C-alpha positions in Angstrom: -26.2 33.1 19.3 -27.3 31.5 22.4 -28.7 28.1 23.2 -30.6 27.5 26.7 -29.3 23.7 27.5 -32.4 20.8 26.5 -34.4 21.0 29.6 -38.5 20.8 30.2 -40.3 23.8 31.2 -44.0 23.8 31.2 -45.5 26.5 29.7 -48.0 27.6 32.4 -45.2 28.3 34.7 -43.2 30.6 31.9 -46.0 32.2 29.3 -49.4 33.4 30.6 -51.8 35.4 27.7 -54.2 37.8 27.1 -56.8 38.7 24.7 -54.9 42.1 23.6 -53.7 41.4 19.9 -51.4 42.6 17.5 -50.4 41.8 14.2 -47.3 41.5 13.0 -46.4 40.3 9.1 -43.3 37.6 9.6 -43.7 34.6 7.3 -42.2 31.3 8.7 -42.2 27.6 7.9 -44.3 27.1 11.3 -46.8 29.6 11.6 -47.2 32.2 8.9 -48.5 35.4 9.7 -50.6 34.6 13.0 -51.9 37.0 15.6 -48.8 38.1 18.3 -50.2 38.7 22.0 -48.8 40.2 24.7 -48.5 38.4 27.9 -49.1 39.2 31.2 -46.5 40.1 33.5 -43.7 39.7 30.5 -44.5 42.7 28.3 -41.1 42.2 25.9 -42.7 38.7 24.8 -44.9 38.2 22.5 -46.4 34.5 20.6 -48.0 33.0 18.1 -50.1 29.7 18.2 -49.7 26.4 16.5 -51.4 26.0 13.4 -53.4 23.5 11.5 -50.0 23.7 9.4 -48.0 22.2 11.9 -49.1 21.1 15.1 -46.0 21.1 16.8 -44.0 24.5 16.1 -44.2 27.9 18.3 -42.7 30.9 17.5 -41.6 33.7 20.1 -40.8 37.6 19.3 -39.1 39.8 21.9 -39.4 43.4 22.0 -36.5 45.0 23.0 -35.7 48.9 23.0 -37.8 48.4 19.5 -36.2 46.2 18.1 -37.5 42.6 17.9 -35.5 39.4 18.4 -36.0 36.2 17.3 -36.9 33.2 19.1 -37.3 30.0 17.7 -39.3 27.6 19.8 -40.5 24.3 19.4 -42.5 22.3 21.9 -43.8 18.4 22.4 -47.0 17.3 24.1 -47.4 14.7 26.1 -50.5 14.3 24.9 -52.3 14.8 21.7 -53.7 18.3 21.5 -57.3 18.1 20.2 -58.9 21.0 22.0 -58.6 24.5 20.4 -58.6 26.2 23.9 -55.4 28.0 24.6 -54.9 27.4 28.6 -55.5 23.8 27.2 -52.3 23.4 24.8 -50.5 25.1 27.4 -51.4 22.5 29.9 -50.3 20.0 27.5 -47.3 21.0 26.2 -43.4 22.3 27.3 -40.9 23.6 25.7 -37.6 20.9 24.2 -34.7 23.3 23.1 -35.1 27.4 22.4 -32.4 29.5 20.5 -32.4 32.8 20.8 -30.7 35.3 17.3 -31.1 39.1 17.0 -31.3 38.4 13.3 -34.5 38.9 12.0 -36.7 37.2 8.9 -36.5 40.0 6.4 -40.2 40.9 5.2 -39.4 41.7 1.3 -36.4 41.0 -0.8 -33.8 40.8 -1.5 -32.8 37.4 0.4 -30.3 35.5 1.6 -30.4 32.5 -0.5 -28.6 29.2 0.6 -29.0 26.8 -2.7 -29.3 23.2 -2.8 -28.5 21.2 -6.1 -26.2 18.9 -8.4 -26.8 18.9 -11.6 -27.1 20.6 -15.1 -30.7 20.8 -14.6 -30.2 22.9 -11.0 -27.0 24.9 -12.1 -29.1 26.7 -14.7 -31.2 28.0 -11.3 -28.0 28.7 -9.5 -26.5 30.4 -12.4 -29.3 32.8 -12.7 -29.7 33.7 -8.6 -26.0 34.2 -9.3 -26.4 36.7 -11.7 -29.6 38.6 -10.3 -27.1 38.6 -6.7 -24.4 40.8 -8.8 -27.0 42.9 -10.6 -27.5 46.7 -9.1 -30.9 47.1 -10.6 -34.2 47.2 -8.6 -35.1 44.0 -10.1 -32.3 42.4 -7.6 -34.2 39.7 -5.4 -30.9 37.9 -3.9 -28.7 39.5 -1.4 -25.8 36.4 -0.6 -26.2 33.3 -1.7 -24.4 30.6 -0.5 -24.2 26.4 -2.1 -24.8 23.3 -0.8 -23.4 20.7 -2.6 -22.1 17.4 -3.0 -18.3 16.6 -3.6 -18.7 13.9 -6.2 -21.5 12.2 -7.7 -22.3 8.1 -7.7 -19.6 7.5 -10.9 -16.8 9.3 -8.9 -17.8 12.9 -11.6 -17.5 16.1 -10.4 -20.6 18.1 -9.7 -21.3 20.8 -12.2 -23.0 22.8 -9.5 -20.4 22.5 -6.8 -18.2 23.7 -9.7 -19.7 26.8 -11.0 -19.7 27.7 -7.3 -16.2 26.7 -6.2 -15.6 29.3 -9.6 -17.6 32.4 -8.7 -16.4 32.3 -5.2 -19.8 31.3 -3.6 -19.1 29.6 0.0 -20.1 25.7 -0.7 -21.3 23.5 2.6 -20.8 19.9 2.4 -24.1 17.6 2.4 -25.6 17.7 5.3 -25.0 21.1 6.7 -25.0 22.2 10.4 -26.8 25.3 10.0 -28.0 28.0 12.6 -31.7 29.8 12.5 -32.3 33.0 10.1 -28.8 33.0 8.6 -31.1 32.4 5.4 -34.4 33.0 4.5 -35.4 30.6 2.3 -33.5 27.5 0.5 -33.6 26.7 -3.3 -33.6 23.3 -4.3 -33.3 22.0 -7.9 -32.5 18.4 -8.5 -30.9 17.8 -5.5 -31.6 14.2 -5.0 -31.4 14.0 -1.2 -34.5 13.7 1.5 -34.3 16.8 3.5 -34.5 16.4 7.5 -36.8 18.8 9.4 -33.9 20.2 11.1 -32.8 21.9 8.2 -35.8 22.8 7.0 -36.8 24.3 10.1 -33.9 26.6 9.7 -35.5 28.8 7.5 -38.1 31.2 7.9 -39.5 31.3 4.4 -38.8 27.5 3.9 -37.1 25.8 1.3 -38.7 25.8 -2.1 -38.2 23.1 -5.1 -38.3 23.7 -8.6 -39.8 20.5 -10.2 -40.7 20.3 -13.8 -44.0 18.8 -13.9 -47.6 19.1 -13.6 -47.8 18.3 -9.7 -49.1 16.1 -8.5 -47.4 14.3 -11.4 -44.8 12.8 -11.9 -43.6 13.2 -8.0 -40.0 11.6 -7.9 -36.3 11.7 -9.7 -37.1 11.7 -13.4 -40.0 13.8 -14.1 -38.4 14.5 -17.5 -38.4 11.5 -19.0 -41.6 10.4 -17.5 -43.2 13.2 -19.3 -41.9 12.2 -22.7 -41.9 7.9 -21.9 -46.0 8.2 -21.0 -46.9 10.8 -24.2 -47.6 13.8 -22.1 -48.9 16.8 -24.2 -48.5 19.4 -21.3 -45.9 20.0 -18.6 -45.3 22.8 -16.5 -43.6 24.4 -13.6 -44.2 23.7 -10.1 -42.7 25.8 -6.9 -43.1 23.4 -3.7 -42.3 23.7 -0.3 -39.8 20.4 0.8 -41.4 18.7 3.3 -39.4 15.8 5.3 -39.7 12.0 4.5 -40.8 11.8 1.1 -40.1 13.4 -2.4 -42.5 15.8 -3.9 -45.7 15.9 -1.1 -45.2 20.0 -0.4 -47.9 22.5 -1.1 -48.0 24.6 -4.0 -46.8 28.2 -3.9 -46.7 29.0 -8.2 -47.4 26.2 -10.8 -47.1 27.4 -14.9 -48.3 25.2 -17.5 -46.7 25.0 -21.3 -47.0 22.4 -23.8 -44.8 20.2 -25.1 -42.8 20.3 -28.6 -43.7 17.2 -31.2 -40.8 14.6 -31.0 -39.2 15.9 -28.4 -35.9 14.0 -26.4 -35.4 14.2 -23.0 -32.4 16.7 -23.4 -33.8 19.3 -25.1 -36.7 19.5 -22.8 -34.8 19.8 -19.9 -33.3 22.4 -21.3 -36.7 24.1 -22.0 -37.8 23.3 -18.5 -34.5 24.5 -17.6 -34.9 27.9 -18.9 -38.8 28.3 -17.8 -37.7 27.2 -14.1 -35.6 30.1 -14.0 -38.3 32.3 -14.7 -40.7 30.8 -12.4 -38.6 30.6 -9.6 -37.8 34.3 -9.9 -41.5 35.4 -10.4 -42.0 32.7 -6.4 -38.8 34.9 -5.0 -40.3 38.4 -6.0 -44.0 37.4 -4.8 -42.8 35.5 -2.0 -44.2 36.7 1.3 -47.6 37.2 -0.5 -47.1 33.5 -1.7 -46.5 32.1 2.1 -49.2 33.3 3.1 -51.8 31.3 0.7 -51.2 27.3 0.8 -52.7 25.2 -1.3 -51.7 20.9 -0.7 -51.5 19.0 -3.4 -54.4 17.3 -5.0 -55.0 13.8 -4.3 -56.3 13.2 -7.2 -53.7 12.1 -11.0 -51.0 11.4 -8.4 -48.1 9.3 -10.6 -44.8 8.7 -10.1 -41.5 9.2 -12.0 -39.2 6.7 -10.2 -35.2 6.6 -10.9 -34.8 5.3 -14.6 -33.4 1.7 -14.5 -31.5 0.5 -17.5 -33.5 -2.6 -18.1 -35.9 -0.2 -19.1 -34.5 0.7 -22.8 -35.4 -3.1 -23.6 -38.2 -3.2 -26.4 -41.0 -5.3 -25.7 -42.3 -6.1 -29.5 -45.2 -7.8 -28.4 -46.9 -5.3 -26.3 -45.6 -2.0 -28.0 -46.7 0.3 -30.7 -44.4 1.8 -32.8 -45.3 5.0 -30.8 -44.8 3.8 -27.4 -40.8 2.6 -28.8 -40.7 6.4 -30.6 -40.9 7.9 -27.1 -38.9 5.3 -25.2 -35.8 6.1 -27.6 -36.9 10.1 -27.4 -37.1 9.6 -23.1 -34.3 7.2 -22.8 -31.6 7.3 -25.4 -29.7 9.9 -23.0 -29.3 7.1 -20.6 -29.6 3.7 -22.6 -29.8 3.2 -26.5 -32.7 0.6 -27.0 -32.1 -2.9 -26.5 -32.8 -6.3 -27.6 -32.0 -10.4 -27.7 -31.1 -11.4 -30.8 -30.1 -15.6 -30.8 -29.6 -15.3 -26.5 -27.1 -12.0 -27.6 -27.9 -8.5 -26.5 -28.0 -6.1 -29.3 -28.1 -2.4 -28.9 -30.4 -0.4 -31.6 -29.2 3.0 -33.1 -30.1 5.5 -35.4 -33.9 4.8 -35.7 -36.1 6.4 -38.6 -39.4 8.7 -37.7 -41.6 5.1 -36.9 -44.5 7.6 -38.4 -43.5 8.2 -42.0 -42.0 4.8 -41.8 -45.8 3.3 -41.3 -47.3 5.8 -44.1 -44.4 4.5 -46.9 -46.9 2.1 -48.6 -43.5 0.8 -50.3 -42.8 -0.9 -46.6 -46.1 -2.7 -46.9 -45.1 -3.8 -50.5 -41.7 -5.2 -49.2 -43.3 -6.7 -46.5 -45.1 -9.0 -49.1 -42.4 -9.9 -51.1 -40.7 -11.0 -47.9 -42.8 -13.0 -45.6 -45.9 -13.5 -48.1 -48.4 -12.3 -46.4 -49.5 -8.8 -45.1 -48.3 -6.8 -41.9 -51.0 -7.8 -39.8 -50.1 -11.4 -39.8 -46.4 -11.3 -39.4 -45.2 -12.0 -35.5 -43.9 -9.1 -33.4 -39.8 -9.2 -33.6 -39.7 -10.4 -37.0 -37.1 -8.4 -39.1 -35.6 -7.8 -42.4 -33.5 -5.9 -44.0 -35.2 -2.9 -46.4 -32.3 -2.0 -49.3 -34.5 1.0 -50.4 -34.8 2.5 -47.2 -31.6 1.0 -45.7 -33.0 0.1 -42.6 -33.3 -2.9 -40.8 -37.2 -2.9 -40.0 -38.3 -5.0 -37.3 -42.3 -5.7 -36.6 -44.2 -4.4 -33.0 -47.4 -4.8 -32.1 -48.9 -2.3 -34.5 -46.6 -1.6 -37.7 -42.6 -1.4 -37.9 -40.0 0.2 -36.9 -36.5 1.1 -38.6 -32.9 1.4 -37.2 -30.1 2.6 -39.3 -27.3 0.9 -37.3 -26.9 -2.0 -34.3 -24.0 -2.7 -31.9 -23.6 -6.3 -31.6 -19.7 -6.5 -30.2 -19.3 -3.7 -32.2 -20.8 -1.3 -34.2 -22.4 -2.1 -38.0 -25.1 -0.6 -40.1 -27.9 -2.4 -40.8 -26.7 -3.4 -44.4 -23.7 -5.0 -42.4 -25.8 -6.9 -39.4 -28.1 -8.1 -42.9 -24.9 -10.1 -44.5 -23.4 -11.0 -41.6 -26.4 -12.5 -39.2 -29.6 -11.7 -41.0 -29.1 -14.2 -43.9 -28.1 -17.3 -41.9 -31.5 -17.1 -40.5 -34.4 -18.2 -42.2 -36.8 -16.7 -40.1 -34.6 -14.1 -37.8 -36.5 -13.0 -35.1 -36.1 -10.3 -31.9 -37.0 -11.5 -29.0 -39.3 -9.6 -26.5 -38.8 -8.8 -23.0 -40.8 -6.7 -20.2 -38.8 -3.8 -19.8 -41.1 -3.1 -16.4 -42.7 0.0 -18.5 -46.7 0.0 -17.9 -47.7 1.2 -21.2 -51.5 0.9 -19.8 -54.4 3.8 -21.2 -54.1 5.4 -17.7 -51.0 7.0 -17.4 -50.7 7.0 -21.5 -53.6 9.2 -21.3 -53.1 13.4 -20.7 -54.2 14.0 -17.4 -56.9 16.4 -17.8 -56.0 19.8 -16.0 -59.9 20.7 -15.2 -61.4 17.5 -16.1 -65.7 17.7 -14.9 -65.4 14.3 -13.1 -63.2 15.5 -10.1 -65.3 16.5 -7.1 -65.5 20.6 -7.1 -63.5 21.3 -4.3 -60.9 19.4 -6.1 -61.2 21.2 -9.4 -61.4 24.3 -8.0 -58.3 26.3 -7.7 -55.7 23.5 -9.1 -53.7 23.0 -11.5 -54.2 26.8 -13.1 -51.7 27.6 -16.1 -50.9 30.7 -13.8 -50.9 30.9 -9.9 -52.2 28.6 -8.2 -54.8 29.5 -5.8 -53.9 28.8 -2.2 -57.1 29.1 -0.7 -57.3 30.8 2.9 
């Protein structure tokens, strides 16, 4: 590897161009499948002009004894480049730094892969890549595999991806790694949690691919699985997208597949399902990477929602504003993080062992028990009111449109619904749970699943977007 010291070299004095074209099919994160041109008086050099994807990159190849050397060159403009004339571009531009290597990006698999990951979702991806690397069949897509992983998470616990990589004898790099151009062909990222800077992304000819468990641009961010359940989506998907610096999940889509969500699925169950499906879609993308990289579709500006990191306060129940279906989704989405919580007589209570709320509200005996306890129908009982139902052995709590039921609670210690009734409810004539704002906006815009092919979308946005197979990349 040879590095040229940082200095300014004005392009008109170094490179000249002619109208002679030769096409070479190399995929890069900066300039993809461009026409490389010979230079006057410099027969060994070829260059590609910057594209609309990236206006601050220039890729150069050097021909030497029939082989091509890869020269990664970046330039910056002394003034905004608005002209499409090549001479004008050169007059306004100069080199910043250049690095030279004899390693070429591969035009087809098997690839040299660098994997970025942390948790069990990304661990499933890493296992799939490693199993493919060790295989000897024609479907081998991974030649070499190395891993970038932090040493421990915020709680000090061991990172699953790092542990597995070390057990398998894979080379592990700490975050942030110092990489050299073209050591790897492509990066693969899943549930990493860190923004990747441009200097790292530019080290990969095919860029870094992110395996995201949602139908982007819906649920960009840290917790798409939880938000998918929380807001009642009936469909989800896997999106393979290119990483972009500075923001999460904004890059163009290479491949996207859509799946139906099982009824009453929990976040851990859906995460496992999407991890398996994500592996399949990821391997399909790697098998067809040069073709997918040639065609790019930017994410639509319609239907963008954000799946911000879930806070512990989100597990509190707002009895006045949430329906029993909202509370059911809240439990299924968040119980892995925190149990549903409420406040009784200024004391925090964890609500455990919820029943099936749909079955509960369809039971006519519940309304009979409400009439005996409150001498009024359920519609007149204030939200947050509660009582113990002996036939159901449940603590029943009124919400906005019906009843929820819990088999046990934690108030200082875990106890059954009957024990809670005997110890606390008998002492209160009109016991009520307090409604607390949990920060979850249960509104129709977010609760209603996004229509993938809505007739209200503009035609140019609607066509080619959110298909259930490959996304059209529209050249």
